[in-house]
C-alpha positions in Angstrom: 11.1 2.8 39.6 13.0 4.4 36.8 11.3 7.6 35.5 11.8 9.5 32.3 10.0 12.0 30.2 12.0 11.9 26.9 14.2 9.6 24.8 17.4 10.9 26.4 16.0 10.0 29.9 15.1 6.5 28.7 18.6 6.0 27.3 20.3 7.2 30.5 18.6 4.3 32.4 19.8 1.6 29.9 22.3 -0.4 31.9 23.4 -4.1 31.8 21.0 -6.5 33.5 18.3 -3.9 34.1 15.0 -5.5 33.3 12.7 -4.2 30.6 9.1 -5.3 29.8 8.4 -5.2 26.1 5.1 -5.3 24.2 5.1 -5.7 20.4 2.2 -3.9 18.8 2.7 -5.3 15.3 2.1 -9.0 15.9 0.1 -10.4 12.9 -3.6 -11.1 13.5 -4.6 -11.8 9.9 -5.8 -9.5 7.1 -8.9 -7.4 6.5 -11.1 -9.2 4.0 -12.0 -6.3 1.8 -8.7 -4.3 1.7 -6.2 -7.2 2.3 -4.5 -4.9 4.9 -2.7 -6.5 7.8 -4.4 -6.5 11.1 -2.0 -6.0 14.1 -2.5 -7.0 17.7 -0.4 -6.6 20.8 1.9 -9.4 21.9 3.5 -9.4 25.4 7.2 -10.1 24.9 7.8 -10.5 28.6 10.4 -9.1 31.0 14.0 -9.5 29.8 17.4 -8.1 31.0 19.4 -5.7 29.0 22.4 -7.6 27.6 24.2 -4.9 25.5 24.2 -1.1 25.5 25.8 0.8 22.6 25.7 4.4 21.4 23.2 3.6 18.6 21.3 0.6 20.0 20.7 -1.8 22.9 19.8 -5.5 23.2 17.7 -7.6 25.4 18.7 -11.2 26.4 16.0 -13.4 24.9 15.5 -17.2 25.3 14.2 -18.9 22.2 11.8 -21.9 22.4 14.6 -24.3 21.8 16.4 -22.9 24.9 19.1 -21.0 23.0 19.8 -17.5 24.4 20.2 -14.7 21.9 20.3 -10.9 21.9 17.3 -9.1 20.5 18.4 -5.7 19.2 16.6 -2.3 19.1 18.1 0.7 17.4 17.3 4.0 19.0 14.6 5.9 17.2 14.5 9.6 16.5 12.8 11.5 19.3 10.0 12.4 16.8 9.3 8.7 16.5 8.6 8.2 20.2 5.6 8.5 22.4 6.3 8.5 26.2 3.5 8.0 28.7 3.6 6.7 32.2 7.4 5.9 32.0 6.8 3.8 28.9 8.6 4.4 25.6 6.6 3.5 22.5 8.4 3.5 19.2 6.2 4.6 16.3 6.6 4.2 12.6 4.7 5.2 9.5 1.8 2.9 8.5 2.8 1.5 5.1 0.3 -1.4 5.1 -1.8 -2.3 2.0 -1.9 -0.9 -1.5 -3.0 2.6 -0.1 -0.9 3.3 3.0 -2.2 5.9 5.4 1.3 7.1 6.4 -0.1 7.8 9.9 2.2 7.0 12.8 1.4 3.6 14.4 2.9 2.0 17.5 5.5 -0.8 16.9 6.9 -1.7 20.3 6.8 -0.4 23.8 9.5 -0.6 26.6 9.0 -0.1 30.3 11.6 -0.6 33.1 10.6 -3.0 35.8 
């Protein structure tokens, strides 16, 4: 198991064909009736191999429903935009939903080495 406790440690483990489990935390689940604010839910994106590693981003090999294979990119966040728990990196971003955004940090996507 690959262990890390900061963003630099996560980046050190990024190597071609290493498998990563991804969970998207901002999949649409509709809207709140009163505020018209988006409701997010988690979507398991499955386990995919790393296909490209660059100094500013990495990509996961992703098979589309039509069978086409593409690279799904992720730019490295700032360390202040990350939460790391149990060897899982969760990228956070400011909540800008709705007409009165809260600006709180909400989870966007999580990555864990398998």
